[in-house]
Structure formats: C-alpha cells, structure tokens
C-alpha positions as CSV (number, residue, x, y, z in Angstrom):
1,X,-75.4,-43.8,-34.7
2,X,-77.8,-41.9,-32.5
3,X,-81.3,-41.2,-33.7
4,X,-82.0,-37.5,-33.8
5,X,-84.6,-35.9,-31.6
6,X,-87.9,-35.3,-33.4
7,X,-88.0,-31.7,-34.6
8,X,-91.0,-29.3,-34.4
9,X,-91.4,-25.6,-34.8
10,X,-94.8,-24.1,-34.2
11,X,-96.5,-20.8,-33.4
12,X,-97.9,-21.0,-29.9
13,X,-99.0,-17.4,-29.7
14,X,-99.6,-15.0,-32.6
15,X,-100.3,-11.7,-30.8
16,X,-99.4,-9.3,-29.4
17,X,-95.8,-10.6,-29.6
18,X,-95.6,-13.9,-31.5
19,X,-94.1,-16.9,-29.7
20,X,-92.6,-19.7,-31.7
21,X,-91.7,-22.9,-29.9
22,X,-88.8,-25.0,-31.3
23,X,-88.2,-28.6,-30.2
24,X,-85.3,-31.0,-31.0
25,X,-82.3,-30.3,-33.1
26,X,-82.1,-27.0,-35.1
27,X,-79.7,-28.0,-37.8
28,X,-79.2,-28.0,-41.6
29,X,-81.9,-30.7,-42.2
30,X,-84.7,-28.6,-40.6
31,X,-83.5,-25.0,-40.9
32,X,-85.8,-24.2,-43.8
33,X,-88.8,-25.6,-41.9
34,X,-87.9,-23.5,-38.9
35,X,-87.5,-20.4,-41.0
36,X,-90.8,-20.9,-42.7
37,X,-92.6,-21.0,-39.3
38,X,-90.6,-17.9,-38.0
39,X,-91.2,-15.8,-41.1
40,X,-94.9,-16.5,-41.0
41,X,-95.2,-14.4,-37.9
42,X,-92.7,-11.6,-38.7
43,X,-94.3,-8.5,-40.0
44,X,-93.2,-5.0,-40.7
45,X,-95.1,-3.7,-37.7
46,X,-94.1,-6.5,-35.3
47,X,-93.3,-5.5,-31.8
48,X,-90.8,-8.4,-31.6
49,X,-90.6,-12.2,-31.5
50,X,-90.1,-14.7,-28.8
51,X,-88.4,-18.1,-29.6
52,X,-89.0,-20.7,-26.9
53,X,-85.9,-22.9,-27.2
54,X,-86.3,-24.7,-23.9
55,X,-86.7,-28.0,-25.7
56,X,-83.9,-27.5,-28.2
57,X,-81.2,-30.2,-27.9
58,X,-78.7,-29.0,-30.5
59,X,-78.0,-26.0,-32.8
60,X,-75.5,-26.0,-35.6
61,X,-74.3,-23.0,-37.7
62,X,-77.3,-23.3,-40.0
63,X,-79.6,-23.1,-37.0
64,X,-77.8,-20.0,-35.8
65,X,-78.3,-18.5,-39.3
66,X,-82.1,-18.9,-38.8
67,X,-81.9,-16.7,-35.8
68,X,-79.6,-14.2,-37.6
69,X,-82.0,-14.2,-40.5
70,X,-85.0,-13.5,-38.2
71,X,-83.1,-10.6,-36.6
72,X,-82.3,-9.1,-40.1
73,X,-86.0,-9.4,-41.2
74,X,-87.4,-7.8,-38.0
75,X,-86.2,-4.3,-38.8
76,X,-85.0,-3.5,-35.3
77,X,-87.7,-5.3,-33.4
78,X,-86.5,-7.4,-30.5
79,X,-85.8,-11.1,-30.6
80,X,-86.1,-12.8,-27.3
81,X,-84.9,-16.4,-26.7
82,X,-86.7,-18.0,-23.9
83,X,-85.5,-21.0,-21.9
84,X,-82.2,-21.7,-23.8
85,X,-80.2,-24.4,-22.1
86,X,-76.7,-23.4,-20.9
87,X,-75.0,-25.0,-23.9
88,X,-77.1,-22.8,-26.3
89,X,-76.3,-19.7,-24.2
90,X,-72.6,-20.5,-24.6
91,X,-73.1,-20.9,-28.4
92,X,-74.8,-17.5,-28.5
93,X,-71.9,-16.0,-26.6
94,X,-69.3,-17.5,-28.9
95,X,-71.2,-16.5,-32.0
96,X,-71.8,-12.9,-30.8
97,X,-75.6,-13.3,-31.1
98,X,-75.7,-12.7,-27.3
99,X,-75.3,-9.0,-28.1
100,X,-78.3,-8.9,-30.4
101,X,-80.9,-11.0,-28.6
102,X,-82.5,-10.9,-25.2
103,X,-82.3,-14.1,-23.1
104,X,-85.1,-15.0,-20.7
C-alpha cells in the first residue's frame, strides 16, 4: 500500500486577493482541514480567491466539494486555480467545475 503524500493547506497571501496553497492529496481525510484554511480568508467583500494547486497529487469527490463550497461561499467572487496539473484539469472538465473557475 502506498504512503499518501503529506498534506498541507496554508495562506501564502492574505490581501488584496487571498492565495491558499494546497499540497498533497485533497481527499476525504483532509477536506475539513482544507476547508478551514479556505474559509478563513473568504469574506463578504472578497475580490476573489486563488488556490495554488501546483503541488496537488490527487483530488477525490470530497476534495472537489471543497472547491464547490468555496465558490458557493464567495457570493459571485472569482475562484482561480493556479498550476493545476493536467489530471486535475481533466477532473474539473468532467465535473463541470471548469465552467465556474478560472485556470491559470
């Protein structure tokens, strides 16, 4: 059995547009931890949010739900995903999130 990548989610920039870096596997076991970090920088007057996912190795349905939850909580502000590997871009396409986020 493979040992999962160490997970980390941290705020790397708070203003003007918050940037949260996510590292490792974004799955059921860490989704609440990821959400806690993301919700800490979402505010009603937020201009948006950037998720740096360049070091994410895996996302399951619970990980996708964290992104959907962020979108729902942002009241129309933009969600940008930076550095998503090709396999994650494909997952965004299949799930329909590709139509709701901006990819960099």
